[in-house]
N, C-alpha and C positions, 0 to 999 in steps of 0.2 A: 578437849572440845573437838567434836567431829569438823572436819573442813567445811561440809556443807552448811552446817549452823555459823561456824564462823564467817565465811562470807556473806550469809543474810544478815547477820547481826552488822555487821562493818557497812556494806554496800547501801543498807538502808538510811544512814544516817550522814553518809558522805557528800560533799559539796566541792565542786570542781571550781578552782580559783586560779585565774589569771595573773600571771605576775609580767608586769612590763608592758599591759595590753594584749597578750597573746590569746588566742581561744585554742579550743581544743583540736580545731581543724588544720592549726598549724602545725603538728607533730605527725612524722612517719614514725609509725611505732614500732618499724622494723629498725629503725637508728635511733631510738629513744630509749635511755638509759635512766632506769627507775633507783632511787635512793630512797630507803624508808626510813623514817625517825618515829622512833618508841619513846615515849617520854612519861613520866611521873612526878609528882610533887606532895609535899608535906604528907608524907606516908605515916609519921610519928609512931614508928615502931609498933604498926599494926602487923602483927605476924599472922594471926588466925581470921578467918571469916567472920562475918558478924554473924550471931546465930540467928536459927529461925523466928525467935520473937522477939527480934529488934524491932521497936517501933517504925523507925526511919529507913533502916538498912539491912533488912532481914535477908539473909543468906549471900551478902555481897561480899567482895573483897578476898584477901586472903594472898599470902606470897604464893602457893601451891597451884593456885588458879591464874594467879599472874604468869608463874612459870609455862604454865601449858599454854596460854595465849601468845606469849613471846615463841614459845617454841615453834608454834604452827605458823606464825608472820614469817620467822625465820624460814621455815623450809619453802615456804612460797617465795621468799626474795631475800636470798642470802646477802645480800647488800643492804644490810640494816644495822643501825645504830638505836642502843638503849640508854637514854639519859635520863638524869635525876635532879630536879631543880631546888633541893634542899629540905630543909626541916625530915631529914632522917631520923632523928632521935625523938625521944621524948613523947608520952601519950598512955603507953600500957606498961604493966609490971617488967615485962621482958627488957625494959630499958633500965629501970630501977636495980634490977637484979643482975644485968649482963654488962651494962655502962655504953651499950652499943654493938658490943663483940657479935651478939647474933643478928642485928640489922646488917652488918658489914660482910659478915660470912655469909648470909643469905643471897646478898645482892650480888655479890662474887659467884654465887653458883648460878644463879641467872646472868651471868657476865654481863653486868652492866658495862658500858664502856666509860662513862664519864659523868662527874657529879659535880654541882656547886655545893655553897654551904650555907644553912641557913641559919638564923639567930638561935632556934634551939638545939643546933648542933654544938653550941657553946656551953651547954646546961651542965655538963659536967667539967666544965673549963676548958681552956684552950688546951691544957697538960692531958685532961682526958679524952678530948679529940685526938691529940697526938698519939696518946696510946692505943688506941684502936685503929691505927691507920695500918699496921702489919696485917690485919685481917680483912683489909680492904683491895681484892685484886684489879682495881680500876683506879684512876686519876681523879684529882679535884681540881677544879680551874677557878679562881677568883682573879680578877684584873683589880677590881678598885679596894680591895683588903690590904694593907702592906703588911705583912707579917714578919718584916726583916728584922725586927728585934724580939721576935719569938721563937719557939719551938719549931713552928711551923714552917720557918725561914728556909726554903728551897723545896718544900714539900708540897708548896700549892703553888702553880704557874699559873701566869694569864690567860693562858689559850693551849690548845692542842688542835693539831691538824689530822685528819684522819684521811685516807684515801681508800675509795671503795668503787671497782671498775672503772679504775683511771680517773675517778671524779675525786676533786679535791675540796674536804668539807674541814671549815675553820669554826671552832667553837671557844667561845669564850665567857668568862662567868661576871656576874655582877652581884653584890649583895647589899642588903638593906641598912641605913644606918642603924649603927648597934647601940649608940647613947639612948637610955631611956629603955631599951630592950634587955639590953646584956651587961651585966654590971661590970666595973673596972677589974675587979678583982678576977671575973670570969674570962673576960678579952684579954687580959695584962696591956701589952705595949701594942696591940691591933691598931692600925690605924684605917679611918673610913676614909674615902676617896668620893667625891661627887660623880655619880656615873655617868653624866650625858658626856662631858669631854672625855671621859676613860674610854666608852663606846664607842666615840668617833675615831679615836686612835685607832682601837683594836681592830674596829672594821674596816679602817684604812689598810692597818699592817696585812691583815688577813686577805683582804682582797687585791692588792697591789702587791706587796713585798711577797706573801706567801703564795700568790695567784692561786686563791680558792674560788671556786666554782659556786659553793655556797657558805654563808655566813649565818652562822647559827649564836645566838645568844642564851645562854643559861642562866636565868634571872630570879631571883629571890627579893624582888622590889615592890611585889604586889601588882595587881591587874589593873585596876583605877580606885582612886579616893573622890566620890561624888561631893563630897563635903568641904574637899580640900584639891580640888582640881589641879592647881601649879604642884603639888608635891608629885614627886620626881615618882612614877609608875611606868608599868610595862607601855600604857598607850602612849604617856607622855615622852617615853623614849622613844617609841617606834616614830613620832611627828619628828623630833628635835635631830634624828640620825640620817644616815644613808647608809646604804651597802650592807645593811642586813636584811637576811630574807625571812628568819623565823624568830620570835622571841617565845621561848618556852619559859613560862613564869612557876610563881608560887609565892607564899605569905599568905595572901588573902585567902586560900581556901576557895577560889572562883570555879564555877564548875561552868565550862562553856562546851555545847554539843558539838561545836565546830569551830574551828579556828577564826576569830576577827579578823578582819581585811580593816587596816590602817594604812592611811598614806604616809609616807617618810617626808624628809625634808625637801626632797626634790620632785615630789608626786607620785612616786613609784609606790607599789603595795608591799606591806609588809604584813606578814601573817602574825599573829598573837593569839597564844593559846595557853590555857591552864585546866588541869582536869581534876576540880575540887580537893580531895585530901582522903587520909587513911588508906588509900590502895584501892578504892572502890572502882577506880576507872583508870585505864591505860590510853594514854593520846596516842595516835598515829597519824602520822603527816607523812603523803609520799610526794617527794620531788621528781619529775620527768623532764630530762636535759637532752635536748638534741644536739647534735653534733658540731653545731654553730652556738653554743652556749646557751641558747634561748632555753626557758624554763617554764614551767605550770605546776601546780601543787594540788593535792587531793587530802584534804581532811577529815578525819572522823574520829570520836570519842567511844572508846568500847567500854561497856559493864562488864566487870570483872564478876 
């Protein structure tokens, strides 16, 4: 993709978001550090783009096109992280034939930095997921799945801290309740813990103990359940916690043209974003941090 075309597509949909009541005029661009967060969710083994005759998604998607977009963005800002919010597996014959090997190898070629685990990532069982880990040159995080009595014990961490341009970025993962979605034979002794208390603990650890400037949750809980508003979801999680700057979601295949702004438990802004499914879109959130740690964000969804 040509740089001019890329800039035109992204700037047309961007939305300036003040965090902590800040405005754009609060920032001295000469002193501001920019961290770019790119993200996908629910790609579901869609490797190829949709064909020209597809009724809904003609000529959209495809890993090769996503790779070009990611490369273009990294060339503009090397302080970029690429994340995935789960359900990497299941949805095309590629998964049926290769069992996830191709998906992980391609994500490694795109230099994904981190991912969390969705319910469909258990579709070949926990042993099948474990067998494919050597093909993933990136880590997995999940704070509310307890894998201590399974083969994934020690292979999935609750969180990871990245440092970009001296900015500390802490990222933790959350997964959906597996009962009713993933059979006992597939998940084995995996234990699900309720996400709100886990998220409160993780965000405190990242903010205070790890001294992170940005705290991000990679969630596979679902955006929001209108018919069951108390069910844990990304919006509910945002309202009931503090210290999270961005929740990157999955599971409900929700397309958001720009991040939702939600108030947290102490009245501060949290960004919540999800970019549909099947690799049709790439999420992009830019955080701008001043030397005094004040920050703002600029969110956009890019058509692949």
